[in-house]
Structure formats: structure tokens, C-alpha cells
N, C-alpha and C positions, 0 to 999 in steps of 0.2 A: 573783691570788696569787702567781704566779712573776715572781721578781725575775731580770733580765737585766741583764748584765755592763754593756751601754751606759746604766744607769739611773744615772747619776751624781750627779741629785738626791738621791736614798736614801742612797746613799755618804757625801755632806757631810751630811746629816742626821745617819747614825749617827757620823759621825767630830766633827760638834758635841758629840753627847750622852758620848762617850769619845775625847775626843781621845789617850788613851794608848793605844787599842785598837790592836793589829795589824790590818791589813786590807788584802787584796790579792787578785790574781788566783790561784785555784788551781792549782798544779802540777798535772801530767798526774796521779801517784800517787793525789789525790784524786778522782780520775773514774774510778778502773779498782777491779775486783775480782779475786781470785784466779785466779779459773777462765779469767777472758778471754772471756767470753760477753757482756759489758755494756759500757758507757761512759756516763759519768755527763755529767752539764752542771754548771756551777755559775756563779753571778752572782760571787759574792765570797765569799772565805775570811775568816775572822775567827778569831785566836786568843788570847783572853782568858785572863787571870793569874790571875783571882780569882773568886771564887762573886758578889762585889760585879758585876764586870763583865760575867758570865752574866747577871744580873738586870736590868742596864741594857738589855744589848743585845736579850735577848727582850722587855721592854717599848716598845723603838721598835718592832720586828719586828711583834709584836700590832697596836700601834697602828695601823700600816699595812698588815698582810695580808700581810708578806712572809713565806714559806715559810724553815722552817730546817733542818736536815739535819744532825743530830749525827753526829760523824767520832770513832772511835778509832782504833784498830791499823791496820783497814781487811782485818784477816784475815776478815770475816766470808762466808758461803758462799751466803747466800740474798738477795743485792744489797739488803741494807739500808741499806748506806752510799753507795749511787750511783743516781742518779734520771735516767732518760733523758727523761724528757718534762716537765721542770721545768726551771728553773734557779734553784736556791733560796741562800740563804747557807748555807756550807758552816761548821758550829761545829765547830772542832777545841779539843780541851780538853789537847793535849800539853802544853801550859806548865806544865798544874795538877799538879804531879809530888809535892809535899810531902806528909810522914809530921806528921801532926799529933798523933799521939799513939802511944805504943806500951808496953805492958806485956807480961806472960807469960800474960796472958788474951785479948788482942785489940790488935788495929793501927787506928786511924783515918786511911787515904788519902785523898789527893783522885783524882780519879778518871782524869786522864791518865797516872798512874802504871801501868809494863808490870807484867803478872804475874810476868816474872821477878824485878823489884825487889821488889815486894812480898815474893817467896821470898826474898830476901837479907836484908831487914829483919827478917823472921822469925827467920832462921837468927840473926842478930845478938844475942839474947835468949833464945838456946835450943831454938826453938819452929819450929814450920811454919804455912804454909798450905796446905793438901793440894790445893786446886785445880790442876791439872797438864793443860797444851796441849802438842801441837808446836809451836804458834806463841804460847808464852810469852813470848819474846823481844820480839814487837812488840804481842801484844794488849795492850789498856789495860782495867784493871780495870774502869771504868764502862762499855765494851761487854762485857767478862763476864759482867756485873750485868743489864745492859739485854736482853742474851739469854740471861740463866739458863744461862750455859754446864757441858757436864758434865764432858768430859775421860776418864781412864782409873782415876780413882780413888773414882767417884761407888760403887759396891760399898761400898766403906769409910765413907767421907765426907760422901756426898750431893753435890749438884751447887751450882751458887754460890747459888742460894735458900737451903739449906741451911749456909751458910758466912757468910752474912750477920746483922748485928745490927743495923744500922741505916744510914739513908741521908739525905743531904743533896740536896735535890732542888728544882731551879727550874723553878716551872711555866709554861704559856705565857704567862700575861699578867707573867712577872716576878716573880710570889710566891716568896719562897723558905720551903720547908718544912726545919725544922730536926728532924730527924728521925734523929740522929744518937748514938742511946742506945747504949751497950754491956750493955744487961740482956740477960739470956738467958729470963726471962719478963717479958712484958707485957701482961697481957688487958684492954687500955682503949680499947674499939672494935675498928673496922677495922682490918685489917692493911694498913696503907697500903704498907708495906715491900714486901710481896708481890705489891702490886698494881704497883708501878713495878718489880720485878725481871720480866724475859721482856716488857716491855712495847716495847722496841726503840726509844726514845726517842721513841714516839708521844703518851705523856702527860705528858713531863717529862723534864729534863737532868738526869740523875745527876753530881752534881759532888762529893762525897765519900762514904764509906763506913765503918763500920763493920765489919770483918774477923774472925770467931773465927780463932783460933789453936788448935794444939795440940801436943800433946810426940809429939814423934817417937818412934816405937818401937826399943827398945835394940839389937835384931837384925833386919836385914833380908835377904832376899834375894829372888833370881828363879830361874824355872827354867822351861824349854819342854819339853813333854809333846808328842809324836808321838800322834794320837787317828785312829781310820778315819771317824771322821763327826762332824756336830754333836751327833746324840744321844749320842755317847759323850762329847763335849765338857760337854754339860748336867749328864749322869750324873756326870761326874768332879767338875763343880760341886759339886753335891749331895755328893758324900762330901767333896770338902775341907773345907764348911762344916761340916760333922758331926764331924769330926775336929780342925779349927782355926777352931773358931766366933770371929769377930770378928777375925780375924789377917789375912784375904786382904784385900789394897788393891786388886789388879787381876786380872781374870780375861780375858785376850784370846782371841778367837779370830781365827786368819789362815788363809789359803786357800792351796794353793798355787797357783792362779792369782796371788797377790799376790806370792810369791816368782819366778814367771815372769817378772811385768812387772817386776820388780828388776832379774832378770839381763839381761833385754830394752833397759830403759831407763835402769837405775840409780835412783837414787845406789849408789855402791858400799859394800856392808856384809858384815858376816859371816855367811855361812849357818850353822846349827848343826848340821845332819846331812849327812851324803853325800849322800845322795840326798833330794830335797824328799817328806815326808810329803804326802798328800792334802790333811790338816787338822793344824793344831795349836793349842796354847794356852800362851800366855805367863803365868805364874803370879806374881805378886806377892807377899811376904807380910811384914809386920813382927809382930815377937815379943817378949814381955815378955825380961827378962835371964835368962839361964841356959837357955835354949831355941834351941837350933841350928837354923837356916834348912836347911842342907842334910841334916840328920838329918830333919826334919819332911819336905821335900822326898822323902827315901827312904823314909820310912814310907806316904808318901800312893802313891808309884809300886808298892810291893809291894802296897797294900791294891787299886788299882784293877784289878790281874788285865787281862782283857783289853779293858777300855775305853784303855788305853795300849799303843802298840808299843814305844817308846821315849824316854827321855827325857835332856835335857842339864842338870846343875845348875849354875850359875854359881859357881865356885870363886875369884872375885876382883871387887871393884869394877868392874873393867876390863871384865871378861867382862858382869857384869849390866848395864853401861851398854850393851854392843853389842848383848843383846838389845833393849833399850829402842831404840836407834838404828835397828834393822832394824823394831821396830813403827812407828816415828815417820815412816819412811821411805815406806811404804806410801801415804799420800797424796800424795806429789810423786811417784812413778813414775806412779800413776793421770792426773795434769794431763798429764803426758809423753807418755801414750798417748792420753788423750782421751778422755774418757766420751762416751756417747750419752745417757743418762740417767743421773744420780746419786739414791739417796736415802737419805736419813737418817731411819731409822724407827725404832718400836719396838714388839716383839710380847709377850706373856706369855713368861716365859722357858720355860715348858714347852712353848710351841709353836713355840721357834726351829726345831728341826730338820725338822719338817712344814712351816713357811711356806718354808726355804730349798728343801727338795725340791719343793714346789707351784710355788713361782715357777720354778724352773728347769725343771719340765716346763712349764709353761706358755709359758716364751719360746723353748723348744727349737720349738715349733710356728710361732712369728711370724718366726724369722728365724734367720741365723747371726752370732750373737753371743759375746763370751767374757765370762763374770759373775765379779766379783772379790767376793765376800763376807767382809768381816770385822768386828769390831767388838767390843763389853764384853757379851759374854755375862750378866756377875754383875747386869745392870738392863735385859737386853732389847733394847738399842742396837745396830743392825744397820747397816753401811753396806753396802747392796745396790745395786751399780755396774754397769752396763751397758756393756760396750767392744765396739768393729768387732771383726772376724774378725783375725786377722795380715793384715798386708799392706795393710790399708785403713784409712783416716780416719774419724773421726767424721762429718764434711762428707758423707759419701756417705750418711749414714743421717739428714740432720737431718729428711728426712720423715717418718720412723718415730720420731721423739724422742718426741712428745705421746703415740703411740700405747702406745709403751714404758712411759713413766711412769703412763697411765691405768691401763694393765692393773696392774701391779705395785701401785699405788694401789687398786684397784678389789679386787684377792684380797687387799691387806694387811687393810682394814676391814670389808669383807663378810664376808669368811670367821674372819678373825683378830680383827678387834676391835682394830687394831693405832692407830698414829698414824703419821700422815704426815711430822711433825715431830719428832726424839727430842731432838736438843740445838742442832741450828743454829738455830731460830727459824723463823719464818714470812718477815719481810722483804718484799720487792716481788714474789719468786718463787714463794712460796707461797700469793698472797692467793685465788687461785681456787680451790685446794686445798682452804683453810680452808673456802670458801664450799659447797665442792660435801660435804665429807664432816663437818664439823660440827653440831651441834644447832642448830635455829632458836632456840630459847630462848639457847644460850651467845652464839651473834654479836647478838641484842639488848640482850644485857647490855651485850656487849662495846662497842656501838655508842653505848648510853647513858652509859657511863663515859667516852669520849673524847668527846661532846658536853658533857659536864658540864665536863669538866678542858680541852679546847681546844677551845672551841663556834667557833673561827674557822677551826680543821682547819691551824694553820700546823708543826704539831710533825710533821717527816717525814712529809709525805703520801705517802698509797698503801703506807707500810707496816703489816703486822697487818690493816688494813682498807682497803678501796677508797676512794681520795680520792672526795669527793663529785662526782658529775656525770661520773666515771669507770666 
């Protein structure tokens, strides 16, 4: 099933079927992933311009049993966009960037459009597409949906699945499913849209999507509250939800270790306090007309009592943006330090503090590590990342990486009933974790679906489910 670059005969047959198709050797950027742990292979790179070209391309690949690896913005963190053990046809949708329809309720866009471009299109009609990621300038909407991306606004608006009304998808054999509905309610059978979202290109290639738009809040603001512990952060969340129901757009936990990494390796940011607190939360509010965000934050601070030790309330849009620059710089600093093991996990919100304390205590007994835990408190999604001691590199810990990951995941699932993948997906990196921690019935159903929709196993082999024979 593996296509090799030397297979000129296949390329000639593909060009015969699609004489106008862009087809060539993949540049290095198509064979890399952001954390630098894996380098992929690629026989050819194809850049179709339309759904019809994607369909024709897949018909040829299906007939010849050639593996196809869909490529979006390349920002995924679970190796779903690179394959080390086969040289497939890499299918990039970067040339499919059209807005097909736009009104105040929804936007229909092609899959290669970046998330930032979707935001700008929504802004042009006075609306907002609320999925927000640090990588939105590069991340493409097809990839965001294929991985069911989360981001910082899940608390208020839901993840990518909750923001999608319909899809256009090309199946493994080239069949086009035209499901670009803009209906908010449609109970006519199985929800094929939700089946495709989060399937990471293993069941079909998303070529276009209908996306919900929302009315932006009239008043918006942000503040950073210093808290003594994750437990206090969770209590503050409950207090804020009680006082500001439906108005909290984001509630982000940040650890002192993350600020230390920023001071150590950059990027350069503005720090909110003269002395870094052990923990702090970044809160974003979206309020109706006539309600002041600054007054709402001041009232929350007064009501919080000992749960909060200090606070900085944004006094301008520039200061609000600086708060978010700090938050969005945390992953970049992490990469510059180099993690031993990174964990995109979720736990019940009420268990956040207990999990963090338990995991820290467990790792202290295993070795000399630095832990940077941050994430989305409102939906229980933590990025619990383990780093080398200061002055050492992750290479010195390579033989401990699997043990650290297994210990964190065992604790997470067995004691806290959590998930080993909250928002990044499974990709190739977490296939073994899915097999270890998932219910057998769930895996059997997933394999049956894969076999029904992609019987030859050509779509992103080895992603989500282990490739046959591996």
C-alpha cells in the first residue's frame, strides 16, 4: 500500500486522470511536526483545487491501493500529519480556500481556509466564529474539524464539533457526500457529520464545512487573578459561573513554572505581577450592553475573598491582548525547553486540584523533573507537561519518557476516570494509549466503521486505529 517516490508509473497514471493537478515532491515542511520528534515520508505531494479533483484523485488511489495522508496546516501535536513508516501521497488542501456562502447565521468555507481567515470573514458581517487557537494563523479549518479542535473558548461556545452545522466529505473510493446543511436541527438518521469530525482523515477527507456564527458580546474584558492553588481556581470558577452565568468566555489556569520558562527562554511577554504567584487564572468575559467588564471583575474580586490574593484587570484592549499573548506563549516556551513527556488530558472539573497534587507527588518519587501544568479549567482540559531539571535536556531523560507517560496516564484513567486525549486527538502518537485505555466495545465499533468506509485502509493509515498488520 505504500507509495514510493520512485513509483513514476503511478504518478503518470494520476497525471493522466488529472492533467491539471499540482503534483510534485513534498518540501521538508510537509514531513515535519511542531515538536520535532518525528520526521515523515512522502512519495508525492498533491494540491487539488476543487472537491472534484479530490474525488478523482481518491478514485485512482483507491483503485491502486495507494495510501493518502491528508495535510492541513501542519500544526497537529500527535503526529497525525506525518508518517514515518510509509511514503504516501500527501494530500494538501491549501489551494481550496473559497468562501462559498456567508450570512449572519453561518459561513460555508473550503477546508484549506485558515482559521484566522474564517475569523476575518465572519468579522466582515459583524459576526464571530468563536473557535480560537494559538496556531489560528496556520491551522486550516479542515484540520480543526478533523481533530475536533478545542481552544480557549470551549467553556462558552463548545469545541469544533459544536460549531459545525454541516460537511462536504470525499470518501475513500472518491464518493462525495454533500452534507453542507446549514440547519440547526436535523434528526434524519445517523449523525454522519459528528462521525467525520474528530476522525483525523481516517474515514474521509473534509473538503468544505458550514460553520455557526455568533453575535459578538457588546462588552468584553479580561483579568488575571492570582490564586493560592488549583483548588482555589476551581472554587473561583464556580463563584464566577454563579455570578456571571453564560458570560465567561475563557478561564485559563497558569502555573508559576510556565512563567519561569518564559523568563528563561522567552518569548518576551509582559508579566502581570511584580512577583510571579504560584498559580493564576486568566478570565475573559463577554457581556451585554450596559454591563461593565471592569466592574464585573471588581465585584468578583471582592466576593472571592481568600480564594484570590491579587488581580490585574485589563484597562485597555492593548492590555487585554498582552494577557492573551502571555497565555499563548506558554506552549512556545515549553517547546524551547523541550518536554520529556507532554500530556493533553481531561479530568472532571471537580477533580482538577486532586489530580494535579497526586500526579506531582507521584512524579517526585520517580525523578528530578519540572512540571508545567496549565490549561482550560472550565472544561477540565489540562496540559500536564513534564520537563528536565534546569540545566539538563530532554535527551538525558529519553529512557524515562515512556515510564513517565504511562504513570501519568495510569493515574489519570484508573483513579480519576479521565481521558488521555482532550483536544489534540489520537494521531499516530496515541494509538497505543487508545488501545490500552479504551473500552473494548468502543474499539470494536470504531474498527467496524473504519472497515465499512475505508475497506482498503488507504486513508491516513495508522492514525486513530493501528494499521492492519502493524
